[in-house]
N, C-alpha and C positions, 0 to 999 in steps of 0.2 A: 504493499499499500504505499501511494506517495504521501509527501510533504500536503499536497493540494486535498487530498483525501479526507486527511485528518482534521484538515482546517474546516472542512464543509461540512463532514458529518459529527464533527465534534462530539457530543456525549454519548453517542454509541460507542464508540472506539476508545474514549477516555473508559468507558465504564468496562469493555474488556479489558484494558489495560489494567484496570486498578484489579481487576480477577487476576489476572495473570500474575499480579506484583503480591497480589496476596498468597496466593498457591506457592510463589517463589521461597516469599517470607516464612509459610508454615513449613516448607520443606528443610529452609535452614535451619528452624527450629529444632525440627525431629533429628537432623544430622547432628548438631550440638549435642541433644540428649542422648544420642548413640554411641560419640564418643566418651562420653561424660561416663554413660553406664560402663561400657568399656575400658574405664579407667586409663583411656589413653592421652587425656588432655594433661600437658606438661604446666608448670607453673615457670612464669618466666621474671626474673629479676628485672625492675626497673633502676638505673642508677641515672640519678639526674647529676649532669655536672655543667648546670646554668651558672653555677657561682664561681668554677674556676675555668672551663674552657670558654663558656659563655660570655664570661667578663674581660676575655680577652678581645672582643668586639672594639676599635677603637672609637673612643667617646664614652664607651660603656663603663666606666669604673664606677661601682658601688661603694658609698660610705659603709662603715662597719654595721652601723644600726640597719641600715637598708639591707645589708648580707642577715643579719639575723632575721627581720622581717620577712624574706623569702623564703627563708629555711622554716619557720614557722610555720606558712603557708605548704611548703612542701610537705611538710608532716599530713597536713588537712589531705593533699592530693594523696597521701599514703604511697609516697616511692618506697622503696627499698634501702636505698643507701641514697648519700648525697656527699657529693664529692665538694667541700666548703672551701678549696683554695690551695694556693702554692704557698705555703708557709715559710719559706725561706725567701720569695720574692722580693718579700717588703714587709717593715714593723708591722704596718695596718694589715697586712695578709693575716699575719699570723695572730695578732689579736682578734683577727674576726672568726680565724677558723676555731682559734680559742673558745672563744665564746659560745660558738654554736656548737661546741663538744660539749660543753657546761650546759647551755640550756635547753636543746634540743633533744626530744627525748623519742625513741622510738626507733628510725634508721641507722643504718651502718652510717658512721662520720668518717669520712675519709680526706686524706690530705695526700697533694701526688710531691713524689722526689726525684730528681734525678736521681742515678746511681751513685752518688757520691755520699760520704759520710753525713757531714754538715746538713746536706737536706734532708736524710733521714732522720736525724737525730732532730732536727727541727720539727719536723711530721711527727714524730713521738712525742717531744715535749706538749705541741699544741692540741695531740687527740686522745693525750691518755687521761681527760676529765670525760670521757665519752663513755656509754653504754657500751657500745659496741665498735670500739675502733679499728681502723684498717691503714695500713702504710701502702701507698700506691706507687712502686718505682717502676720508671721506664728507662730503655737506652735502646740508641738505634739499633738496627738489625740489617737492614738493608745495604750492600755495597757500597751506594752513593752515601750514606749515612756516615756509615765506617770509615769510608777511606777519605772523604769530602769534608765532614764535618768533625769526629772525633779523632781523625787523621791516625786511626791504627789499622790493625790487620783483624780478619775475621776472630783468629785465636784469643787474642787480648780482649774483643768485643765479648768473647763467651765467656770466656773467664771472669771477668768484671760482672757482667750481667750476674752470675752463680754467686761471686763473692758478696755481691750489693741483698742480694735475698736471704743469704746467711746475716749478714751484718741485720737487716731490718727485723727478721725474727726474733733477733736480741731482745727488742724494745714490745714487739707486739705478735700476737699468736696469728692475727689476719693479716697477711701479706698480699697484693695484688702484684703481677709484674705484666708490661707491656713492651714487647719488642717492637719500637715505635717505627713506623712503614713498613709493616706484616705483610702488606699485599704487593711490595716489590723486593721482596726478600727472598733468597733460594728456600725452597721448602723443605731440602733435606735439613739444611743447615739451623732455619727458626723450629724445626721438628724436634732436631737434638737438644738446641737452646731449652724450647720448654721440657723437653722431659729431665733435663739436668735442675731447670729453678723449679721445678716441682719436688723432685728429690730434695733441694735445698733447703724447701719448705713454703714454697707460694701456695697458697690457698684460692687464688683468682689467676685466672691466665685471662689476658685480654689480647684480642688482635684487632688493633687499628688499623683502618685506610686513612694512615695520618694525612696524605694530601689529597684523598679523595679518587683516586686512581681507578679504581678497581669497578666494574661492572655486576650487575646481580648474580647472573650466571657462573661468572669467575668466581666472584666472592663466595656464594655460596659451596662452591668444589672445593674453594681451600678449605673454608672449615670443615667440611666435611673428611675430607684428607687430614687433616689435622686430628680432627676424633678416630682415625681409623689408625694414624703412623703413629701416634703418642702412645705408650703401651699403660703409663700412668694417667692420662688425660681425664680417669673417671673418678680422681681423688680430689679432682677439682671443679671448681666454678668456670666454663667456657663462656668469655664474654666478649662481645664486639662492640667495638667505636667507630664509627665512619662519618667520614666528612663530606661536605655537600659541591665539592668543586664541578662536579659534574650532573650536578643536577640530581645523584643518585643516592643520596645516604640513606632515605627511606627503605628504598627498593635493596640495596645492600645489605643494610640491617634486618630486614625482612627473611631476606634469602640466607643469614644466618642463622636465625632463629628456625626457618623450616630444616636447616641441615643440622640441628643439635647444640646450637648457641644455648648459654641459661639464662644468660644476663644481657640485657641491652643498655648504653649507654647513650644517653639522649640531652637535650636541652629544651627547656621553653620557649616556643616558636621556633625552634629551629636554630638560635642565634648561635654564634662562634666564630674562631677563628675565620679568616676569607669570605668564603660564600656561607659559610656555618656548619651545622651539626645534622646528624639524625633529627629529625623533630618529636619530641615526648609524644605531644598529642595524636599526630600522623601514626606512630610508629605503634600506640595503644589502642587508637582506635581503630584500626586496619586487624590487628589481632582482633579485637572483640567482636567487629563485624563479619570477618574470616575466618571465625573458628573452626569453620568445615576445611579448610583448607592448611590452618597451622597449628591445629590439633593443641593450643596451647590457651593459656590465659594468666591477665596479669590481676595484682591486688590494688590498682588504681581506682581512687574514686572518683571515675570521670565526672561528675558533678562540679567538682571543685578543677576543673581544667579552663574556664572560660575567665574565671576568679585568678588563677594563679597567670596565663597570658596578658590578663590588662595589667595586672601589679608588675610584673616583669617588663612589662612595655613601659610603663610609666616611669617606674625607677631608674630605667635605664635609657631611658629617653630616645626609643627604640621604635616608632609606629610597625602594626603590624599590616602587611599589605593586604587590600581588600582583596583580592581572591587566592589568600592563603586558605589551605586547607584545614576545615575544623574550625578554626578561631579568626579568619577573616570575615570583615562585615558582610563580605556577601555570601559565606560559604551556606547561609539559610536563605538566601534572597533570592526572590523569582520576581521576572519584570515580563518573561515571555508569555503571552496571553494563554497558549496552551497548557503551558507548568503550570500558570497561577490557576486555572479551570482544573487541574487534575491535583492539585493540592487541596483544593477546597472540596473536591468530593471526596479523595480520600489521599492522604499526607504520602502515604506509600509509593504512589505512583511517579513522583518525582525526588523523594528523600530515603535514601538509604538508611541515615541515621538519623536519629530524632533530636532536635535539638536541645530539647529537655536533659537529655544524655550527658551533655557536655558543658550543661550549667545556664544554659540560653532558653528564655521565654518565650518558646514558641517562634514560628517562621516570620520571615516579614514579604508582604506582597510590596513590591516598588511599583507604582502605576507610572508607565513612559507610553508612548504612540504603540510599544508593542503589545500591551494589555489589553485583554479581552473585556467582554461586556460581565461577565460574570465576576470578575475581581473588579470591577466598577461599582456594580452591585453592591456586593459585599463589603468594599469600604466604605460606599455613603451609607450604606446602613449602622455601621460602626460608628458614624458620625452622628447616626438619629434622624437620618432622612429616609422615608419610604416613599417610594415613586411606582406611581401607575406605568404600564407598558406603554401606550403613546406617549405620555412625558418623558419617558426613558430614553428614547430615540431619539430628541432632542437634545437630553442631557450630555447623551453619548456624544454629536457629532459635535457639542460644542468643549466634550472632554478631548477629542482628538486633535479641533484645533488649536486650543493649549498645548497640546502634549508636543504637537510639532512643532512650536517653538521654543519648547523647555526639554531639558534633559529630563527632569522629573516632574511629576506633578504633585505638589504637597496639599496636605489636608487645607490650608488656605486658599488655596486655587479650588478647590472642591467647593470651599464653603461659598465662594466668588461665583461660581458657576450656577449655584443652588441659589442666591439670592437673586 
């Protein structure tokens, strides 16, 4: 059926579409129930790094009180771990991590450290107040990082990684290790490095796509290969941390989940170094919406997503783009007449996610020149106007005249038309 047929037949076709969408939704619920009954649903831990990687955006520096405020909101969001900062980077960051460790209860509180003793000691000192502290150590593992940045060889980097984990383990039971630039690293090399760092005491192994180089098919295979080739990988949490330089951070993260990752490292609104990180809200809602595909679940309180997004945006001074998935202002806005008609009849026709699920009160019908009669009548009724059939034709013609002159018809425009 072509677009013209849908436009002319209108209600009948949309009713059929609503029935189809209802059947799909019911089948999805049945699939989810079957997976749960078979105990196939895995728990995926959500590690939020907004306060560390997210804060590396130029101009987004947060004060200590602002960091603590966001950390408390992340508790309400129910994340599993908060990477509170990079304590050795500045006295302010050390104090912020220390305060969060003292005041914020529930999630694991993580501090980042280079693979050097003074960094590890600084993290240990700042997170020691937490109920559940973790030291996160990273070291470059790709040849370009080893040779050009570290200016050493593979053997030295390997030994350095293992020794740093052993040293961190003296201060904290929970130690995460990241072979930086893992997606551009030799697979045999990082598998050996991961195996030995686990023997040295690592409890979490994170696979970072540090420069956003990977694509989902490739990244998923790499996670599966690590699962298969590292003999002691079952002893640790396997995490993924993806950047968005090619616009694939969310896709790569989800490919990691499908191939056995236990933890996803994300930021609110997808903020972060360069083009940003995997977006927490996108990853979480994708897993929840497509449980039939990912066979996994998260413990996030999704109704706190919008509140968290707006808080981070306001405190960091970084607006959320209108068409941003899940939290953008247009994510649940409809201006097309066909879409508006479907939404008014059954929201499932053009919404796969309930706005209320992410903390938004209802969808938004935006009146433009492409809006139909159904949406206009609905909006006028919301404003308290009741119009007979013959009179409505005249109102609709006047509405189109106004809509052709303006990008968006506001409530005051409708009141002026009715006057």
